[in-house]
C-alpha positions as CSV (number, residue, x, y, z in Angstrom):
1,M,95.2,123.7,78.3
2,S,97.3,121.6,80.8
3,K,97.3,117.9,80.5
4,R,96.3,116.2,83.8
5,K,97.0,112.6,84.9
6,N,94.0,110.3,85.0
7,T,93.4,109.4,88.6
8,D,90.1,107.6,88.2
9,W,91.8,104.3,88.8
10,L,92.4,105.4,92.4
11,Q,88.7,104.7,93.2
12,A,88.6,101.3,91.5
13,P,90.1,98.1,92.8
14,C,93.9,98.3,92.6
15,P,95.3,96.4,89.5
16,C,97.8,94.5,91.7
17,G,94.9,92.6,93.3
18,R,95.9,93.1,97.0
19,L,93.2,92.3,99.4
20,S,92.3,93.8,102.8
21,P,92.5,91.7,106.0
22,K,88.8,91.1,105.4
23,Q,89.6,89.7,101.9
24,Q,88.1,92.7,100.1
25,A,89.8,94.3,97.1
26,L,91.7,97.5,98.1
27,T,91.2,100.6,96.0
28,G,94.1,102.1,94.1
29,A,94.1,104.9,96.6
30,D,94.4,102.5,99.6
31,C,97.0,100.4,97.9
32,C,99.6,101.2,95.2
33,G,98.3,104.6,94.3
34,R,99.7,106.3,97.4
35,Y,103.3,105.2,96.3
36,I,102.8,105.9,92.5
37,E,101.2,109.3,92.9
38,N,103.7,110.4,95.7
39,F,106.8,108.4,95.0
40,M,109.2,111.1,96.1
41,D,107.6,111.6,99.5
42,L,106.1,108.2,100.2
43,P,108.2,105.2,99.2
44,A,106.8,101.7,99.3
45,P,107.4,100.3,102.9
46,D,108.6,96.9,101.7
47,A,109.7,94.9,98.7
48,E,106.3,93.3,98.1
49,S,104.6,96.6,98.1
50,L,107.1,98.0,95.7
51,M,106.7,95.0,93.4
52,R,103.0,95.4,93.4
53,S,103.2,99.1,92.8
54,R,105.6,98.4,89.9
55,Y,103.1,96.0,88.3
56,T,100.4,98.6,88.7
57,A,102.7,101.2,87.1
58,F,103.1,98.8,84.1
59,V,99.3,98.5,83.9
60,L,98.9,102.3,84.0
61,G,101.9,103.1,81.8
62,R,103.6,105.1,84.5
63,N,107.1,104.8,83.2
64,A,108.6,107.6,85.3
65,Y,107.7,105.5,88.4
66,L,109.1,102.4,87.0
67,L,112.4,104.1,86.2
68,A,112.6,105.9,89.5
69,T,112.2,102.6,91.5
70,W,114.8,100.7,89.4
71,Q,118.4,100.4,90.5
72,P,120.2,103.1,88.3
73,D,123.0,100.9,87.0
74,K,120.5,98.2,86.0
75,R,117.6,100.1,84.5
76,P,117.2,100.8,80.8
77,D,117.5,104.4,79.6
78,M,113.8,104.5,78.6
79,L,110.8,102.3,78.6
80,E,108.3,102.1,75.8
81,P,105.0,100.4,76.6
82,E,103.9,97.6,74.3
83,Q,100.8,98.5,72.3
84,G,97.7,96.4,72.7
85,V,98.6,94.9,76.1
86,Q,95.7,93.9,78.3
87,W,96.9,93.1,81.8
88,L,95.1,90.2,83.4
89,G,96.5,89.8,86.9
90,L,99.2,89.4,89.4
91,E,99.9,86.6,91.8
92,V,102.5,87.0,94.5
93,K,103.8,83.5,95.3
94,D,106.5,84.4,97.9
95,H,108.1,87.3,99.7
96,Q,111.3,86.9,101.7
97,L,113.2,89.5,103.6
98,I,116.8,88.2,103.2
99,D,118.3,90.8,105.6
100,P,117.3,94.4,106.5
101,G,118.6,95.7,103.2
102,H,117.7,92.9,100.8
103,A,114.5,91.1,99.8
104,E,113.1,88.8,97.1
105,V,109.6,88.5,95.7
106,E,108.4,85.7,93.5
107,F,105.4,86.5,91.3
108,V,103.5,85.5,88.2
109,A,102.1,88.4,86.0
110,R,99.7,87.6,83.2
111,W,98.7,89.7,80.2
112,R,97.3,89.4,76.7
113,V,98.7,90.9,73.5
114,N,96.7,90.7,70.3
115,G,94.6,87.9,71.7
116,R,97.7,85.8,72.8
117,A,98.1,85.1,76.5
118,E,101.5,85.7,78.1
119,R,102.9,85.2,81.6
120,M,106.0,86.1,83.5
121,H,107.1,84.0,86.5
122,E,110.0,85.8,88.1
123,R,111.9,86.0,91.4
124,S,112.8,89.7,91.7
125,R,115.6,91.1,93.9
126,F,115.2,94.3,95.8
127,V,117.5,96.4,97.9
128,R,116.8,99.1,100.4
129,L,118.7,102.3,100.0
130,E,119.0,105.2,102.4
131,D,117.7,108.4,100.7
132,G,118.3,111.3,103.0
133,E,116.1,110.8,106.0
134,M,114.1,107.9,104.6
135,S,114.9,104.5,103.3
136,R,113.6,103.4,99.9
137,W,113.2,100.0,98.4
138,I,114.3,99.7,94.7
139,Y,114.1,96.9,92.1
140,V,117.4,95.4,91.1
141,D,116.8,92.6,88.7
142,G,115.0,89.3,88.4
143,E,115.4,85.7,87.5
144,Q,112.9,84.1,85.1
145,L,111.5,80.9,86.6
């Protein structure tokens, strides 16, 4: 029997919390899902979308996506998800396009581990690389704030 990916999350509100112009929650399919499920053919169009989809990948445990969207000389060899993590939300505080190939996104991610609340406030750096006929944003690193 083949093991299939759980795609039920695509019909639920996206974990990244992005809202439509009418301030309604976007489904996973209409938000980060299209990039996570098709990352080789449909890269995130901007650094904020990539950062949101990376948060969603952390929530879902999609380590292959996280590694594929991380600058190769900065990424770890492997990722091991922390057990017992309950992701609580993401707040994007700022998104700046520095130039056509560089951007920064400031965010706060919140989670709970074994009943203890945690948060990460980071300014992440992204670069846009040319990948054949398409360009692709990738995560470089971040500064804890």
